N, C-alpha and C positions, 0 to 999 in steps of 0.2 A: 532873033526871037527868044533865045534864053535871056537876053536883057529885057525885054519886055515883060516876060512871065515873073522875073525877080522883082521888076518894078510894081507888079501888079500885086504879088504877094505883100511886098512891104506895105502898100496903101490899106490892104484888109487888116494887117497887124496893127495900122495907125488908127484905124477906125475902132477896132475892138478895144484898144488901148483907152481910147477917148470915151467909149460906150461905159468901161470900167470906172473910170474916174468919175464920170457922171454918177453912176450909182452909189460911188462912196460918198460923193459931196450930198446927195439928195438924203442917204441915210445918217449922214453927220448931222444934217439941217434938221431932221425929225426928230431926233434924238436931244437935240440942243433945244427945239420946241417944247417937247414933253418935259423936259427939264424945269421949264417954267412955270409949270401947273403942279399944284399939290393934289396926288391920288388919293381919294376918300372912298375905299371899298365900302359898300354895304351889304349887310348880311340879313337875310332874314329867312323865316322857316317858310317853305312852300305848303300851302294848307288848301282844302277846296271843298268837297263834295261832303265830308262828315261834318266839318264847323258848320256850312251853311244849312245843313240837313238839322244840326242841333237847333238853329233857330227857328226852323220850321215847327219842330215838335214843340218848343218853348210857346211859340204863337198859339199852336192848336190846344194846348195845356191850359194857356191863360183864357182863351174862348171857352173851353169847357168847364172852367171853375166860374164863369158868369161875370158880367161886368168888366169885360177887359179894358180897362183905360191906359193911357200912356204911363201915369204913375206906376199902375199895378205891374204892366209889362216891365219896366225899368227896374224895379224890386227883383223880379226874375230874372233878369240880366245880371244884375250884381249878386244874385245866388250862383248864376253859372259860373262869374267870375272866382267866388269863393271856392267851388268845387275843382276850378282849375289848379287852385294851390294845392290840391290834394291828389289830383288824378293828372296825367300830362295831356289836356284835352287840346291844349294850344288854342285857346279860344282867341278869336279875334277881338280888338278893340272895337265895340259895338255901342252903336246911337240909335234910339227909338226915334224915329221921325214920323211915325204915324201908327197909331192903335187901331184895333178893328171895331171897338166902340167909341162913340156911336157910330153906326153905319149910313149907309145912304139909301133912300127908297125911292123909286122912280115908276111911273106908269105910263106906259105906251098901249094904246088900244084896251084891250080887255086885259093884259098881263101886267103883273107887278113885278119887279126885280128888287131883291134885297142884297146890297154887297157890303160885306166887310173887309176891308183891306189893311194889312199891317206891313209897314216899310220899316226895315232896317238898314242904317249905314255902317258900311264896315271897312276897316284898314287892311287891304290885302297887300300881297307882294306888287301888285301894280301901284298901290297907293303910296309905296315907297318911293317910287320914281317919279310919278306924277302929281303926288299930293291931293290927288281927288279919291274920295272912298267911292267904294262900290256899293250897290243895293241887293239886299235880300226881300222880295217882296212875296208875301202870302195873302192870295185873294181867295175867299169864300163866296160864293153868290148862289142865289137861287130865284127862279123865275117860275111863278104861279099864274094859272088861267084856269078859271072855271070852263068845264065842257058844256055846261048847260043842263046837265042830268042831275036830278035830285030822286032820292028814294028813300024807303024806309026801311030800318032795320031793327029787329028786336033783339036784346040781349038780356036774358033774365027775366025781369018782369017791367023792364023799361023798353019803350019805343023811340028811336031817335030818327031824326030826319038827317040824312045823309047829302051832303053836298060834294059833287065830284069834282077835283080840282087834279089838272095835269102839272107834274112838277118837273122841273130841271135844277139840278143840284150838282155841283162841282167845286173843286179844290184847283187853284193854280199857283204853284210853286216856281218862281223864276229867280235867278242869282248869276253870278258870273260862269258857274260850274254846272248847271243844270237848269233845264226847262221842262217841267212834269205838269201834266193834268189829269188828276184823279177824279174817277167818281164813286165816292164814300157810300158804301150801305146805309140807309136809313132804316129807323124804327120807330113805330108809335109807343107813346107813353101810357096808354090805357089799351083796354081789350074790345074797344068799340071800332075805332078806326079801320078801314080798309085800306091795305098798302100792297101795292103790286109794281114791281121793276119791270117797266116794259123792254128797256135795253139801254146799255151803257148809263148815261146820267138821267134816263127819263123814268119817270114814275108817275103811276096812278093812284091818287090817294082818295078814297072816300071820308069825308071828314063829316063827324058829328057835330051839326049845328049847335045842340044843346051845351057841348064841351068846349066851344070855341068862344072866344073873347070879343065883344063888340069894340071896335077902335076907329079913330079918324086916320085915315093915311093922308098925310099933307104933302101932296106933290102936284105943285110946287109947294112952298111954305105959304100958308095963309089961306091955302083951297083945301079944304078937308073934303075927302071921301070916305062915306060910310063904309066900313067894311068890317071883316072878322079877322082874328088871328088865331092860328092855332100852332103848336109847338111840337115839332119832332125833334129828334138825335140821331146824330151820324155815328158811324163806328168808332169815332174818337171821342164820343160824347159831347160834340160840339152841339150846340141847341140850333135848331135849323128853324126860323120862323116863317111859317106859311101864311100869306095873307091873301085873302080872296074878298071881293066886293060883295055887296048886298045884291 
């Protein structure tokens, strides 16, 4: 019995020794393989919400100034780079892929949609490893539809024909770091219009026809729809173009 127990213990020790030798051989092999590759560590600042929000502010400021073309937006990005040299903003390498002007106009039923989209491409920490830039997208859109109601309004010695229009207005911001939808406040540029917030992004606008400009709404291009345009501004001073049909 003692002989069998001794033989069993000896067998266990041999198996343990063989397992240890296997681990040593595997570790040596891995070290040898790693020595064949030249390690190239990469260092990058991890940045996020603040830098992407700077681009959102930049797009809004450009739209507020009027005629925000791709060239104008690119100049503002260069100005941001200059500020980065003075203040530690850690601005991303940024490319302007699409400017909000000119925007797009579409017609569906009795509703007219005006959309302005800004697209930035930025080199984030992920870009360092994938080689693909990420996007910051700023969308400003407005949907207008006549309610069918018209009424008269007297201001001072003038009487105006008011056209009631239901307006939906919103901003949407998307980036690798946040996705936000805002319903900015609206204001009229004259003392005649009636403007009331219904809820969230929904507004009811009494538009003075005499202060509106006649336009041709080409949706699709080449097919003109007679209508009017009336301009509001939002809380960021971005012009809001309200279109309605005759």
